[in-house]
C-alpha positions as CSV (number, residue, x, y, z in Angstrom):
1,X,132.1,102.7,107.8
2,X,135.8,102.7,108.5
3,X,135.9,106.2,109.9
4,X,133.2,105.6,112.5
5,X,134.1,105.1,116.2
6,X,132.5,101.6,116.2
7,X,134.7,99.1,114.3
8,X,133.1,95.8,113.2
9,X,133.9,93.4,110.4
10,X,131.5,92.6,107.6
11,X,131.2,89.1,109.2
12,X,130.1,90.6,112.5
13,X,127.6,92.9,110.8
14,X,126.1,90.0,108.9
15,X,125.7,88.1,112.1
16,X,123.8,91.0,113.7
17,X,121.7,92.3,110.9
18,X,119.0,90.8,108.6
19,X,120.0,90.7,104.9
20,X,117.8,93.9,104.2
21,X,119.3,95.7,107.2
22,X,122.8,94.8,106.0
23,X,122.1,95.9,102.5
24,X,120.9,99.3,103.7
25,X,123.2,100.1,106.6
26,X,126.4,98.6,105.2
27,X,126.0,98.5,101.4
28,X,124.1,101.9,101.3
29,X,121.0,100.4,99.7
30,X,117.4,101.5,100.0
31,X,114.1,99.9,100.6
32,X,111.2,100.2,98.2
33,X,109.1,103.3,98.7
34,X,106.0,102.9,101.0
35,X,107.3,99.4,102.1
36,X,109.0,100.3,105.3
37,X,107.6,99.5,108.8
38,X,107.8,103.2,109.9
39,X,106.5,105.0,106.9
40,X,103.1,105.5,108.4
41,X,104.1,105.1,112.0
42,X,103.4,108.1,114.4
43,X,104.1,107.5,118.1
44,X,106.0,109.2,120.9
45,X,109.4,107.9,121.8
46,X,112.5,107.9,119.8
47,X,114.2,106.0,116.9
48,X,117.6,104.4,117.3
49,X,120.1,103.1,114.8
50,X,119.6,99.4,114.0
51,X,123.4,99.0,113.8
52,X,124.4,100.3,117.2
53,X,121.3,101.5,119.2
54,X,122.3,105.2,119.2
55,X,119.4,107.6,119.5
56,X,118.9,109.4,116.2
57,X,115.4,110.9,116.0
58,X,112.5,111.9,118.3
59,X,109.0,110.7,117.4
60,X,107.7,114.2,117.7
61,X,109.9,115.3,114.8
62,X,108.5,112.7,112.4
63,X,106.0,114.0,109.8
64,X,104.1,112.8,106.8
65,X,106.0,113.7,103.7
66,X,104.4,111.5,101.1
67,X,107.8,110.5,99.8
68,X,107.4,106.8,100.8
69,X,110.0,106.7,103.6
70,X,109.9,107.9,107.2
71,X,110.7,111.6,107.4
72,X,111.9,113.7,110.2
73,X,112.6,117.5,110.3
74,X,115.6,117.2,112.7
75,X,117.9,114.7,114.2
76,X,119.2,114.5,117.8
77,X,122.2,116.8,117.9
78,X,125.5,114.9,117.0
79,X,123.8,111.7,116.2
80,X,124.0,112.0,112.4
81,X,126.9,112.7,110.1
82,X,126.5,114.2,106.6
83,X,128.4,113.0,103.5
84,X,128.2,114.2,99.8
85,X,126.6,111.5,97.6
86,X,127.0,111.8,93.9
87,X,125.7,108.4,93.0
88,X,122.9,107.7,90.5
89,X,123.7,110.9,88.6
90,X,122.3,113.1,91.4
91,X,123.8,115.5,94.0
92,X,122.5,114.6,97.4
93,X,123.6,114.5,101.1
94,X,123.8,111.1,102.6
95,X,123.0,110.8,106.3
96,X,124.8,108.2,108.4
97,X,124.9,107.2,112.1
98,X,127.7,109.2,113.7
99,X,128.5,106.2,116.0
100,X,128.6,103.2,113.7
101,X,128.6,104.8,110.2
102,X,125.5,102.9,109.1
103,X,123.7,104.4,106.1
104,X,120.3,105.9,107.1
105,X,119.2,107.7,104.0
106,X,119.4,111.3,102.8
107,X,118.6,114.8,103.9
108,X,116.8,117.3,101.6
109,X,116.0,120.9,102.2
110,X,112.3,120.8,101.1
111,X,110.6,119.9,104.4
112,X,107.3,121.7,105.4
113,X,108.5,122.7,108.9
114,X,110.6,125.7,110.1
115,X,113.8,123.6,109.8
116,X,113.1,123.0,106.0
117,X,114.8,119.7,106.5
118,X,113.5,116.3,105.4
119,X,115.6,113.5,106.8
120,X,114.4,110.7,104.5
121,X,115.2,107.5,106.4
122,X,115.0,103.8,105.6
123,X,112.8,102.0,108.1
124,X,115.2,99.0,108.1
125,X,118.0,101.2,109.4
126,X,116.1,102.4,112.5
127,X,114.0,101.0,115.4
128,X,111.4,102.7,117.5
129,X,111.7,102.7,121.2
130,X,109.1,104.0,123.7
131,X,110.2,106.8,126.1
């Protein structure tokens, strides 16, 4: 998170976030599949980063992937940064908020829409807002 424009200490993050949000956004954790608030949530509006409030995804780009986490086929341009993730003996692409550097999840190229993208996002890292 040190390369992000938003600079906060771990103490400041712990004051702002719940323990689960901190684990996911700062420690790059994940929530259990099918447990997140937004897994089966389909409404207009947009989703913002729980760490900084930056708009990340539009509700109209969310789809049912069956993977157990909220899935989107695209992000709002410039809102997400991409990092190689070689953890857990896998080759993946991590997605982080471009403003605060908070871990959101991963992107895969197996989505069912024209973009072929599946942004697999932790519910605890985002918040829905009505239009």
